[in-house]
C-alpha positions as CSV (number, residue, x, y, z in Angstrom):
1,X,73.6,-69.2,-145.0
2,X,70.1,-70.2,-145.3
3,X,68.8,-73.2,-142.2
4,X,69.7,-76.0,-144.7
5,X,73.0,-76.0,-145.8
6,X,73.6,-75.1,-142.1
7,X,72.2,-78.2,-140.7
8,X,73.8,-80.4,-143.4
9,X,77.6,-78.4,-143.0
10,X,76.6,-79.7,-138.9
11,X,76.5,-83.1,-140.2
12,X,79.2,-83.4,-142.1
13,X,81.4,-81.7,-139.3
14,X,80.8,-84.1,-137.1
15,X,80.4,-87.1,-139.1
16,X,83.6,-86.4,-140.1
17,X,85.5,-85.6,-137.1
18,X,87.6,-88.6,-136.4
19,X,88.8,-88.9,-139.7
20,X,89.9,-84.9,-139.7
21,X,91.9,-85.2,-136.1
22,X,93.5,-88.8,-138.2
23,X,94.3,-86.7,-141.3
24,X,95.8,-84.0,-139.8
25,X,97.8,-86.2,-136.8
26,X,99.4,-87.6,-140.4
27,X,100.1,-83.7,-141.8
28,X,101.4,-82.8,-138.4
29,X,103.7,-85.9,-138.0
30,X,105.1,-85.0,-142.3
31,X,105.3,-81.2,-140.1
32,X,102.5,-80.4,-143.5
33,X,100.0,-79.3,-141.2
34,X,97.5,-76.9,-142.7
35,X,97.7,-72.9,-142.3
36,X,94.5,-70.9,-142.1
37,X,94.1,-66.8,-142.7
38,X,90.8,-65.7,-141.1
39,X,90.1,-62.1,-142.1
40,X,87.5,-59.9,-140.8
41,X,86.4,-56.4,-141.6
42,X,84.1,-55.3,-139.0
43,X,83.1,-56.3,-135.6
44,X,80.3,-53.7,-133.5
45,X,76.8,-55.0,-132.4
46,X,75.5,-52.1,-134.4
47,X,73.8,-52.1,-137.8
48,X,74.6,-55.6,-138.8
49,X,75.6,-56.6,-142.0
50,X,77.7,-59.3,-144.0
51,X,80.8,-58.1,-143.2
52,X,80.3,-57.0,-139.8
53,X,80.1,-60.0,-136.9
54,X,79.3,-59.4,-133.3
55,X,81.6,-58.8,-130.4
56,X,80.2,-61.8,-128.6
57,X,80.7,-63.9,-132.0
58,X,84.2,-62.7,-132.3
59,X,85.1,-63.1,-129.4
60,X,84.1,-66.9,-129.3
61,X,85.9,-67.2,-132.4
62,X,89.2,-66.2,-131.2
63,X,89.0,-68.5,-128.0
64,X,88.6,-71.2,-130.4
65,X,91.2,-70.5,-132.1
66,X,93.4,-69.8,-128.8
67,X,92.3,-73.2,-127.4
68,X,92.6,-75.5,-130.2
69,X,96.1,-73.8,-133.1
70,X,98.9,-72.0,-133.0
71,X,98.3,-68.5,-133.4
72,X,100.6,-67.1,-135.8
73,X,102.1,-63.8,-137.8
74,X,101.8,-63.6,-141.6
75,X,105.6,-63.8,-141.0
76,X,105.6,-67.0,-139.3
77,X,103.1,-68.5,-141.8
78,X,105.4,-67.5,-144.5
79,X,108.5,-69.3,-142.9
80,X,106.8,-72.4,-142.2
81,X,105.8,-72.5,-146.3
82,X,109.0,-71.7,-147.2
83,X,110.9,-74.3,-144.8
84,X,108.4,-76.6,-145.5
85,X,108.0,-77.0,-141.8
86,X,105.1,-76.5,-140.5
87,X,104.3,-78.9,-137.5
88,X,101.0,-78.4,-135.3
89,X,97.6,-76.8,-137.3
90,X,98.1,-72.6,-136.9
91,X,96.3,-69.8,-137.1
92,X,96.5,-66.2,-138.2
93,X,94.2,-63.2,-137.8
94,X,93.1,-60.3,-140.4
95,X,91.3,-57.7,-141.0
96,X,90.5,-55.6,-144.2
97,X,89.4,-51.7,-144.4
98,X,89.8,-50.0,-141.4
99,X,86.7,-49.6,-139.1
100,X,86.8,-47.0,-136.2
101,X,84.3,-49.2,-134.5
102,X,87.6,-51.9,-134.1
103,X,89.3,-49.8,-131.9
104,X,86.7,-50.1,-129.1
105,X,86.4,-54.0,-129.2
106,X,88.6,-56.4,-131.6
107,X,91.9,-54.8,-131.7
108,X,92.2,-53.8,-127.4
109,X,91.1,-57.3,-127.3
110,X,94.0,-59.5,-129.5
111,X,96.5,-57.1,-128.1
112,X,95.0,-57.4,-124.4
113,X,95.6,-61.6,-125.2
114,X,99.4,-61.2,-127.0
115,X,97.0,-62.2,-130.4
116,X,99.1,-61.5,-133.4
117,X,97.2,-59.3,-136.0
118,X,97.8,-57.5,-139.5
119,X,95.2,-55.0,-140.1
120,X,94.7,-53.8,-143.7
121,X,93.5,-50.4,-144.2
122,X,92.3,-48.4,-147.2
123,X,94.4,-45.7,-147.4
124,X,92.4,-42.7,-149.2
125,X,89.5,-43.3,-146.6
126,X,91.9,-42.8,-143.3
127,X,93.4,-40.2,-144.9
128,X,89.7,-37.9,-145.5
129,X,87.1,-39.3,-142.8
130,X,85.6,-40.7,-146.1
131,X,83.3,-43.9,-145.0
132,X,83.3,-46.4,-147.6
133,X,81.4,-47.4,-150.5
134,X,80.1,-50.1,-149.6
135,X,79.0,-48.6,-146.6
136,X,77.0,-45.9,-148.1
137,X,75.3,-48.8,-151.3
138,X,73.5,-49.7,-148.2
139,X,72.9,-46.4,-146.2
140,X,74.5,-46.7,-143.3
141,X,78.1,-44.7,-143.7
142,X,79.8,-46.1,-140.5
143,X,83.2,-44.5,-139.1
144,X,87.0,-45.0,-140.7
145,X,89.9,-45.3,-138.8
146,X,92.0,-42.0,-138.2
147,X,95.6,-42.1,-138.8
148,X,96.2,-41.3,-135.0
149,X,94.2,-44.7,-134.2
150,X,96.6,-46.6,-136.4
151,X,99.7,-45.4,-134.6
152,X,97.7,-46.4,-131.5
153,X,97.7,-49.8,-133.2
154,X,100.9,-50.3,-134.2
155,X,102.2,-49.4,-130.8
156,X,99.8,-51.9,-129.5
157,X,101.3,-54.7,-131.1
158,X,99.2,-54.4,-134.5
159,X,101.0,-54.8,-137.8
160,X,99.4,-51.9,-140.5
161,X,98.9,-53.2,-144.1
162,X,97.6,-51.4,-147.2
163,X,94.5,-52.6,-148.7
164,X,95.3,-50.0,-151.6
165,X,94.5,-45.9,-151.8
166,X,90.8,-46.6,-153.0
167,X,89.4,-50.0,-152.4
168,X,89.8,-50.6,-155.9
169,X,88.8,-53.3,-157.6
170,X,91.9,-55.1,-160.1
171,X,90.2,-56.6,-162.7
172,X,88.8,-53.3,-163.7
173,X,92.8,-51.2,-163.6
174,X,93.8,-50.8,-167.4
175,X,96.7,-48.5,-166.6
176,X,100.1,-48.7,-164.9
177,X,99.9,-45.6,-163.9
178,X,96.6,-46.6,-162.0
179,X,98.2,-49.3,-160.1
180,X,101.0,-48.2,-158.7
181,X,99.1,-45.3,-156.9
182,X,97.0,-47.9,-155.6
183,X,100.0,-49.6,-154.0
184,X,103.4,-47.6,-154.0
185,X,101.4,-44.4,-153.3
186,X,99.7,-46.3,-151.0
187,X,102.0,-48.0,-149.5
188,X,104.7,-44.9,-149.0
189,X,101.6,-43.2,-147.8
190,X,100.2,-45.1,-145.3
191,X,103.9,-45.7,-143.9
192,X,104.1,-41.8,-143.5
193,X,100.5,-41.9,-141.7
194,X,101.6,-45.1,-138.9
195,X,105.8,-43.7,-139.0
196,X,106.6,-47.2,-139.8
197,X,107.0,-49.7,-141.9
198,X,104.6,-51.8,-144.0
199,X,104.9,-54.9,-145.4
200,X,101.2,-56.9,-146.1
201,X,98.9,-55.8,-148.9
202,X,95.5,-57.4,-148.9
203,X,94.0,-57.3,-152.1
204,X,90.3,-55.8,-152.4
205,X,87.7,-58.0,-153.4
206,X,90.5,-60.8,-152.9
207,X,88.8,-63.1,-155.6
208,X,91.1,-65.0,-158.8
209,X,89.8,-61.8,-160.8
210,X,91.9,-59.4,-158.7
211,X,94.6,-61.0,-157.9
212,X,96.5,-60.5,-161.7
213,X,100.1,-60.8,-162.3
214,X,100.4,-56.5,-162.6
215,X,99.1,-56.6,-158.6
216,X,101.3,-59.2,-157.9
217,X,104.7,-57.8,-159.4
218,X,104.1,-54.1,-158.5
219,X,104.1,-55.2,-154.9
220,X,106.7,-57.5,-155.4
221,X,108.5,-54.6,-157.3
222,X,107.8,-51.8,-153.9
223,X,109.1,-53.9,-151.2
224,X,106.2,-55.3,-150.0
225,X,106.4,-58.9,-148.2
226,X,103.2,-60.8,-149.4
227,X,100.2,-60.4,-150.9
228,X,96.7,-61.2,-149.9
229,X,94.0,-62.9,-151.3
230,X,90.4,-63.5,-150.0
231,X,88.5,-66.2,-152.3
232,X,88.7,-69.4,-149.6
233,X,91.2,-71.4,-149.4
234,X,94.3,-73.2,-147.0
235,X,98.1,-72.4,-147.0
236,X,99.7,-75.4,-147.4
237,X,103.5,-76.0,-147.2
238,X,105.0,-76.1,-151.2
239,X,103.8,-73.2,-151.8
240,X,104.2,-69.8,-152.8
241,X,104.7,-67.6,-149.5
242,X,104.2,-64.7,-151.4
243,X,101.0,-65.2,-151.9
244,X,98.5,-65.8,-148.8
245,X,95.5,-67.4,-149.0
246,X,92.6,-66.3,-146.4
247,X,89.2,-67.4,-145.1
248,X,85.8,-65.8,-144.4
249,X,86.0,-65.6,-140.7
250,X,82.1,-66.2,-141.2
251,X,79.6,-65.2,-138.3
252,X,78.6,-69.4,-138.7
253,X,80.3,-70.2,-136.3
254,X,80.7,-74.1,-137.4
255,X,81.3,-72.9,-141.0
256,X,84.6,-71.5,-139.3
257,X,84.4,-74.7,-137.6
258,X,84.6,-76.9,-140.8
259,X,87.2,-74.6,-142.3
260,X,89.2,-74.7,-139.6
261,X,89.0,-78.6,-138.6
262,X,91.0,-78.6,-142.1
263,X,88.1,-79.9,-144.7
264,X,90.1,-81.4,-147.5
265,X,87.3,-82.0,-150.3
266,X,88.3,-77.8,-150.4
267,X,91.3,-78.6,-151.8
268,X,89.5,-79.5,-155.2
269,X,88.1,-75.9,-155.8
270,X,90.8,-73.7,-155.1
271,X,90.8,-71.6,-159.1
272,X,93.9,-71.4,-160.7
273,X,94.8,-67.3,-161.1
274,X,95.0,-65.5,-164.1
275,X,97.2,-65.3,-166.8
276,X,96.6,-62.3,-168.7
277,X,96.8,-59.2,-167.4
278,X,94.5,-56.5,-168.7
279,X,96.9,-53.8,-167.8
280,X,98.2,-51.5,-171.1
281,X,101.9,-51.7,-171.1
282,X,102.9,-53.7,-168.2
283,X,106.3,-53.8,-166.5
284,X,108.7,-56.3,-169.2
285,X,109.4,-58.4,-166.3
286,X,106.2,-59.6,-165.2
287,X,106.2,-62.9,-164.4
288,X,103.2,-65.0,-162.4
289,X,104.4,-67.7,-160.9
290,X,101.3,-67.9,-158.3
291,X,99.0,-70.6,-160.6
292,X,97.6,-73.1,-158.1
293,X,95.1,-76.1,-159.4
294,X,93.3,-76.4,-162.5
295,X,89.7,-75.0,-162.2
296,X,87.1,-77.5,-162.0
297,X,83.7,-77.9,-163.9
298,X,81.3,-74.7,-162.1
299,X,84.2,-74.6,-159.3
300,X,83.7,-71.0,-159.7
301,X,80.7,-70.8,-158.4
302,X,81.4,-72.7,-155.1
303,X,84.0,-70.2,-154.2
304,X,83.7,-68.3,-151.2
305,X,81.1,-64.9,-151.9
306,X,83.1,-62.3,-149.6
307,X,83.2,-58.7,-149.8
308,X,87.0,-58.4,-148.7
């Protein structure tokens, strides 16, 4: 984030603190407190990039969440949405991709402090020990998790989730067979790797174009309990709980605080998801009910830009 924007956000946050607290108190009284689901990728102090947060930065964010919010699991996020009973501001923690370095600090930290976390991994990278394409593109191949690391994390209480087989862009998938390979087959593979059930999937990139009807339908058909996006939005009572909206756990701490203290302005810019599909011969039972508010003019340009 550029310095001018950071300064503007800092001023906005501090000028609205009292108003936001009053608004949150009103929502809590009605049991309609917003729920934020954060996602991270890699916690490390080496080879920094736009999807890496430092160890100190991650710990600062987690300390802030522990002091100011109830930290809950994805299942509890869904329960509160479905029952329309969200009495306190809450946060859930997730990770995408599956970097081996997370087992050195981030995951032990979460386990030690009993912080619920869902850890989404890309199965083919894990199976073959293959670096991610986005790291190769930057000339910095980074180690990925192994099945042994995933099983150890699961034993420590970390929920392992699916991030597809190949970190696929669903906006470029045109065949139902490929869609099923990336979701259904990958889910079965991951369950075999960890020796337990896989309940959630995070869609790679996670922007509206990737959140297509066939993705939701295939996820439902194979027994997943929910699907996560990554374009930046709150989870509110009355939403479709199958679609879990997430916010990037940004390296800019002021940006994180601005999101978590409920910037109501952001509700205006939550996009609608596509009704159309690019799948050839999609399942006949296709019925997408995940529409959110309509996109306002230029709203798409104001979405979070993040690699999920």
